[in-house]
ZAPAKE-975282 format. One record per residue: x, y, z of N, C-alpha, C, CB in turn. Coordinates in steps of 0.001 Angstrom, whole numbers, padded with zeros to 6 digits, always signed. Glycine has a CB too. Layout:
XYZXYZXYZXYZ/...
This chain:
+057229+118284+074399+057404+119487+073936+058929+120036+073750+056660+120267+074788/+058952+120775+072711+060467+121425+072703+060364+122691+072865+061317+121252+071455/+061082+123203+073677+061202+124853+073988+062434+125364+073460+061205+125254+075599/+062491+126328+072711+063498+127064+072373+063723+128389+073078+063385+127224+071117/+064656+128714+073974+064704+129883+074680+065991+130640+074210+064667+129595+076192/+065659+131961+074033+066542+132796+073667+066924+133964+074793+066040+133301+072434/+068134+133878+075194+068581+134824+076335+069400+136024+075801+069484+134029+077410/+069099+137186+076094+070052+138215+075512+070262+139414+076610+069415+138832+074047/+071345+140074+076487+071442+141238+077429+070316+142296+077180+072854+141929+077275/+069949+142894+078304+069077+143984+078187+069560+145064+077390+068754+144457+079406/+068865+146001+076732+069177+147071+076203+069925+148099+077135+068053+147523+075679/+071079+148662+076793+071536+149618+077776+072437+148952+078753+070383+150265+078484/+072616+147481+078756+073383+146831+079864+074802+146537+079269+072635+145437+080408/+075904+146714+079867+077418+146518+079554+077464+145068+079015+078457+146724+080941/+077795+144849+077833+078015+143441+077305+079506+143301+076830+076987+143116+076056/+080367+143260+077828+081845+142968+077500+082287+141853+076504+082489+142632+078739/+081549+140783+076472+081763+139790+075390+081495+140328+074176+080987+138614+075521/+080359+140883+074092+079838+141514+072786+080832+142538+072183+078447+142257+073045/+081215+143251+073243+082267+144312+072769+083538+143856+072336+082571+145247+073800/+084057+142643+073079+085263+142109+072493+084949+141610+071191+085884+141054+073313/+084014+140999+070897+083844+140354+069460+083670+141544+068528+082495+139291+069330/+083064+142450+068767+082878+143669+067982+084280+144220+067618+082022+144744+068788/+085022+144401+068484+086533+145019+068383+087239+143957+067464+087404+145177+070011/+087174+142746+067615+087853+141687+066783+087356+141657+065501+087731+140353+067323/+085992+141850+065254+085556+141760+063790+086157+143073+063228+083833+141655+063565/+086037+144108+063972+086682+145389+063060+088365+145301+062780+086393+146953+063982/+088835+144538+063686+090221+144449+063522+090400+143567+062355+090936+143950+064763/+089418+142609+062019+089553+141635+060878+089183+142416+059749+088670+140324+060990/+088759+143654+059653+088507+144320+058553+086952+144447+058205+089259+143683+057532/+086090+144112+059363+084515+144291+059093+084372+145629+059694+083425+143096+059827/+084514+146722+059177+084516+147982+059450+082962+148317+059745+085194+148765+058303/+081890+147743+059107+080555+148150+059058+080074+147592+060437+079746+147598+057736/+080613+146936+061089+080053+146267+062413+079663+147518+063455+081317+145171+063162/+078579+147667+063970+078208+148852+064877+077700+148109+066030+077082+149946+064257/+077682+147017+066425+077173+146503+067732+077308+144963+067501+075568+147010+068101/+077551+144381+068523+077492+142891+068885+076958+142583+070115+078750+142282+068879/+076036+141683+070407+075321+141285+071668+075474+139921+071655+073826+141690+071788/+076057+139292+072748+076187+137878+072861+075137+137287+073825+077583+137537+073312/+074428+136424+073419+073286+135695+074278+073464+134268+074310+071841+135941+073723/+072564+133568+074691+072496+132144+074743+071362+131567+074148+072558+131704+076013/+071336+130435+073626+070096+129675+073099+070057+128292+073650+070083+129580+071519/+069116+128090+074365+068803+126781+075205+067569+125989+074631+068467+127174+076787/+067558+124925+074500+066590+124079+074039+066233+123066+075259+067106+123362+072722/+064937+122964+075494+064468+122193+076831+063484+121244+076224+063721+123201+078101/+063580+119949+076385+062449+119026+076060+061775+118810+077313+062884+117665+075418/+060315+119010+077305+059414+119151+078476+058239+118226+078163+058931+120696+078727/+057818+117533+079160+056607+116940+079182+055509+117808+079984+056801+115583+079752/+054574+118215+079101+053427+119105+079537+052137+118841+078826+053774+120556+079325/+051032+119197+079618+049760+118588+079196+049121+119575+078281+048817+118229+080410/+049823+120855+078246+049112+121887+077095+050389+122932+076775+047508+122896+077815/+050306+123756+075823+051208+124616+075546+051105+125766+076688+051018+125066+074114/+050012+125929+077171+049902+127063+078375+050714+126574+079552+048280+127326+078927/+050677+125145+079930+051363+124657+080960+052891+124647+080720+050851+123371+081245/+053134+124485+079324+054776+124392+079157+055204+125916+079277+055336+123671+077515/+054425+126914+078802+054738+128160+078989+054938+128803+080222+053983+128722+078456/+054031+128223+081118+054167+128755+082533+055428+127956+083132+052719+128496+083468/+055790+126676+082982+056925+126292+083544+058292+127020+082990+056945+124866+083374/+058262+127299+081660+059495+127904+081119+059708+129381+081703+059408+127936+079509/+058566+129992+081989+058748+131260+082523+059373+131219+083890+057491+131952+082554/+058865+130223+084567+059467+129791+086097+061072+129518+085822+058629+128167+086808/+061166+128555+085026+062666+128237+084741+063582+129444+084415+062761+127271+083531/+062882+130266+083615+063923+131385+083137+064009+132423+084445+063326+132277+081586/+062979+132670+085119+062965+133513+086270+063771+133187+087317+061788+133620+086751/+063758+131915+087543+064521+131328+088723+065848+130883+088515+063860+130230+089251/+066271+130495+087283+067456+129983+087022+068214+130434+085787+067284+128712+087004/+067396+130241+084550+068142+130480+083245+068577+131929+082952+067271+130036+082093/+067751+132872+083318+068059+134341+082879+068127+135060+084177+066901+135037+081857/+069036+136157+084301+069118+136998+085265+068202+138104+084967+070427+137379+085472/+067004+138144+085564+065893+139301+085008+066471+140726+085457+064185+139085+085762/+067404+140874+086067+068106+142290+086219+068893+142795+085008+069122+142256+087403/+069482+141917+084362+070187+142342+083200+070132+141651+082034+071375+142441+083440/+069059+140629+081930+068845+139837+080626+067425+139773+080461+069464+138363+080622/+067158+139720+079165+065857+139461+078515+065595+137922+078170+065792+140308+077204/+064412+137597+077940+064383+136199+077433+063098+136175+076712+064481+135051+078581/+063015+135269+075612+061837+134856+074861+061924+133451+074472+061642+135686+073660/+060751+132896+074395+060815+131512+073953+059770+130979+073034+060811+130710+075061/+060028+130012+072227+058891+129369+071435+058692+128041+071788+059099+129396+069988/+057442+127647+071802+056958+126228+072198+056677+125553+070876+055584+126224+073181/+057328+124516+070637+057114+123636+069462+056425+122345+069822+058434+123317+068791/+055078+122232+070111+054316+121147+070378+054288+119951+069194+052964+121708+070658/+054888+120145+068243+055091+119172+067203+056141+118265+067337+055263+119762+066051/
């Protein structure tokens, strides 16, 4: 199975990288930019017996290593095909 994981800063958490990109875009003339948030996109190939088992494994991966649950949110999609 292919798992697509999206990790983003939690709402209200300082995102210095996003702020730097926002400022750079404005300096390039993109004055309508009102916020930029930088996250990560991870694809994991996983052998699992079911989508439910894959989801459980991915939740553990995210909470133990891939995402910092104090400052980041994550969501994922399971592509069984």
